[in-house]
N, C-alpha and C positions, 0 to 999 in steps of 0.2 A: 294445437298440440304439436310439438316437435317429435316426429317419429323417425327413428334411426333404423335403416334397413341394410342388410348385407345381401349382395348379389353374388352368386357363384355358379360355376359350371365347368365341366371338363370334357364336354363333347361338342362337336361341331365347331363353328367359328366363334370361339369363346368371347373375343372382344366385341364382335358385332352383336352377339346375343346379349351381352351385358348392356351395351349401348341401347339396344332395342328395349330391353326390360326397364332400364332407367327412364327412357322416354315414355314408355307405356305407363309407368307408375307416376309420371308427372300429373296424371289425372287426380292424384291425391291433393296436390297443391304445389306451391313454389319450392324448388330445390334451394336449400339453405347452404349446405356444404357437400362436397364430394371428395373422397379420398383419391389418392393415386390408384392405379390398377396394380394389383399384386399377383404374382405367380406363386402358387403354394402346392406343397405335396398333399396328396390325399390324406385325409384324417380318418382313422378308424377302419380302413380297408386298403387293399392293394389295387393299384391301377397303373398302367403305363402312362396314362394321360394326367398331366398336372392340371390343377384348377387355376382359373383366373377368379379373383375376388375383388370387390369394390364396395365401399360403404357410402351411402348417400343419406342425408337427412332432408326431410320434407316438412314444411309447415302445412298442417292439414286441419280441416274442420271435421273430418270423418271420425267415427268411433274406432277404437282399436280392432273391434270385430269386423268393421267394414274395411279397414286396411288389410286385415288377414284375408278377407274374401278377394280383394283386388290382387293380393300377392298370389293366391292360388289360381285365380283366373289367368294371370299373366304367365305363371309357370306352365300351365296347360297350353296356352296359346303358343308358347315358344318350345313346345315339344316334350315337356316333362311328362314322364310316365311313372306313376307311383307303383313300384313292384312289390310293396309290402316289406322291403328290406330297408332298414334305417340308413345304413351307410353304403352308397353305391354311386356309380357314375351317373351323370345326368346333364341335360342340356342347360337347365336353369333351376336354381334353388334360391328362393327369396325368404329370408328370415327377418322377423321383427326383433330387434335387439332391445330397444328402449321406446317408450311412449312417455316423453318428458321424464319425470322421475317416478312415474306410477309403478305400483306393484300389482300385477294381475295374475291370478291363479284360478283359471276356470277350466272346465273340461276341454274347451277348444283352444285355449291360448294361455301361455305362461310367459310373462314379461317381468323383469328382464329375462333374456334367453338363458335357460338354466345351466348350459355347459360352456358359455362363452369364456369364462375365466381360465379354462384349460386349453384354449385354442388360439395359437398365435395368428392364424389366418384371420381371426376376428380382432384380436387385441392390437396387432401391428397397424392396420388401417385406422382403427378407432383412436389409437394413441397419436396418429398423425393429425387427426382433425379435432379431437376433443380430449387431450391428455389429462385435463384437470376435472373432467366430469366425474362426479361421485356416483359409483354404482349404488343404487338405492337399497339393495339387500346386503351386499358384502361390505358396504360403508368404506370403500377404498376408491382412490382415484384410478382411472384407467392406466395411467403411467405406473402406478404401484402394482396393479394386477399383471401388467406385462413383465415387470421385473421379477415377479414371483411365479410366473407361469411355468408349469412343469413340461410344456410342449417343447420338443427339440426339433420338430420338422422345419424344413427350409421355407422361409417366407421372404420374398424380395419384390421390391418395386420394379415394374417393367414399363410403366408409363403413367 
């Protein structure tokens, strides 16, 4: 299965934390593609600290739930504290965007990520590495979703 993950954080050494998380998640399997590093404004809350975000795809034999477990373990290892608030500053956030073209809606996991089409910090790096990928629920290419995105927050490549 090709799993597409987004890494992001706005606390600590953001680049080093993303690099460490990407390395840690390599236990899933081989990295297939990796977007540029993006600097993005916080989405859904106010913060003086901008986020760094990057998308990486891995070829894995693990189940989507096992991938989720590894994401949560890695977030915790890198200092993520879940405060019960949905949108807040954090050292590391790892979200599963896609698992091939599967549609998963379980109590623990929703794939594709349900709010990705409203977030340029997701769509811009996705468009860089997989513009022609067809969103399995919305039935549109990533490039189309980016063109239609309502998000006006700044998203730019930094590396």
